[in-house]
C-alpha positions in Angstrom: -3.0 -3.4 17.2 -1.6 -3.1 13.9 -1.4 -0.4 12.1 -0.2 0.8 8.4 3.8 0.4 8.4 5.8 3.7 6.6 8.6 2.2 4.6 11.6 3.5 2.7 14.1 2.9 0.5 15.9 0.7 2.9 12.7 -1.3 4.1 10.7 -1.3 1.1 12.8 -4.4 0.5 12.5 -6.8 3.4 8.5 -5.3 4.4 7.6 -5.2 0.6 8.9 -7.5 -1.7 10.9 -10.1 1.0 7.2 -10.5 2.9 5.2 -13.7 2.9 2.0 -12.8 2.9 0.2 -9.7 0.1 1.7 -6.0 0.6 -0.5 -2.9 0.2 1.7 0.3 -0.5 0.4 3.3 -0.3 2.5 6.1 -2.0 1.0 9.3 -0.8 1.6 12.8 0.0 0.7 14.7 2.8 -1.1 17.9 0.9 -3.2 15.4 -0.9 -7.1 15.3 0.3 -7.8 12.5 -1.7 -4.6 10.7 0.2 -6.3 11.4 3.6 -9.1 10.2 2.6 -8.8 6.7 2.2 -6.4 6.6 4.7 -9.2 5.8 7.9 -9.7 2.1 5.6 -6.6 2.1 5.4 -6.1 1.7 9.1 -8.8 -0.2 9.3 -7.5 -2.7 7.0 -4.3 -2.7 8.9 -5.8 -2.9 12.2 -8.3 -5.6 11.2 -6.6 -7.2 9.2 -2.9 -7.0 10.0 -2.1 -11.0 10.6 -3.4 -11.6 6.4 -2.1 -8.8 5.0 0.6 -5.6 5.2 -0.6 -2.3 4.5 2.3 0.1 4.2 2.9 3.7 3.5 5.1 5.5 1.5 5.3 9.7 1.4 6.2 10.5 -2.3 7.5 14.0 -1.4 10.1 11.9 1.2 11.5 8.7 -1.3 10.2 9.6 -5.2 13.0 7.6 -6.7 10.6 5.3 -5.5 8.0 7.0 -6.9 9.7 7.3 -10.5 10.9 3.2 -10.1 7.1 2.1 -10.0 6.0 4.9 -12.6 3.4 6.4 -10.3 2.5 9.7 -11.3 -0.5 10.2 -9.3 -1.8 10.1 -5.5 -2.8 8.2 -4.0 -1.2 4.9 -5.8 -2.0 1.3 -3.7 0.2 -1.2 -5.6 -0.8 -4.3 -4.4 2.6 -6.8 -4.2 3.0 -10.6 -3.2 5.4 -13.0 -3.3 7.7 -9.3 -4.3 6.0 -8.5 -7.3 3.9 -6.0 -8.4 0.2 -8.0 -9.0 -2.4 -5.0 -8.9 -3.0 -1.3 -8.4 -5.7 1.3 -8.0 -5.3 4.6 -8.5 -6.9 7.7 -6.7 -10.0 7.2 -4.1 -11.4 3.7 -3.6 -13.7 2.1 -1.2 -12.5 -0.2 1.5 -14.4 -3.2 -0.3 -12.3 -2.6 -3.5 -9.3 -2.9 -1.1 -9.8 -5.6 0.4 -11.8 -7.8 -2.7 -7.9 -7.2 -4.3 -6.1 -8.7 -1.1 -7.8 -11.3 -0.8 -7.8 -12.2 -4.4 -3.9 -11.8 -3.9 -4.0 -14.2 -0.3 -6.3 -16.8 -2.7 -3.8 -16.9 -5.7 
């Protein structure tokens, strides 16, 4: 069963920028209530759609440099990558249906 991949600055390039499929990066923090609220949806997407999309998680407390690089000012922030580039984003809680819609549109593009 697939699950979200924890990433850091050393794995970001290979896991996100060089991925051949759309990638969701969840910028989160352990103290963030809304982050914990959307985590089950992200886990479910990774488990059921892991062959089509990659779901990753980046702890901003441990890796603030990547949060800064992408202008993340609030958590949760979801960045949607395709071809190594940010193509879409969402800040705050978002429904699983909307996350899947964003990933589907990237896959179709």
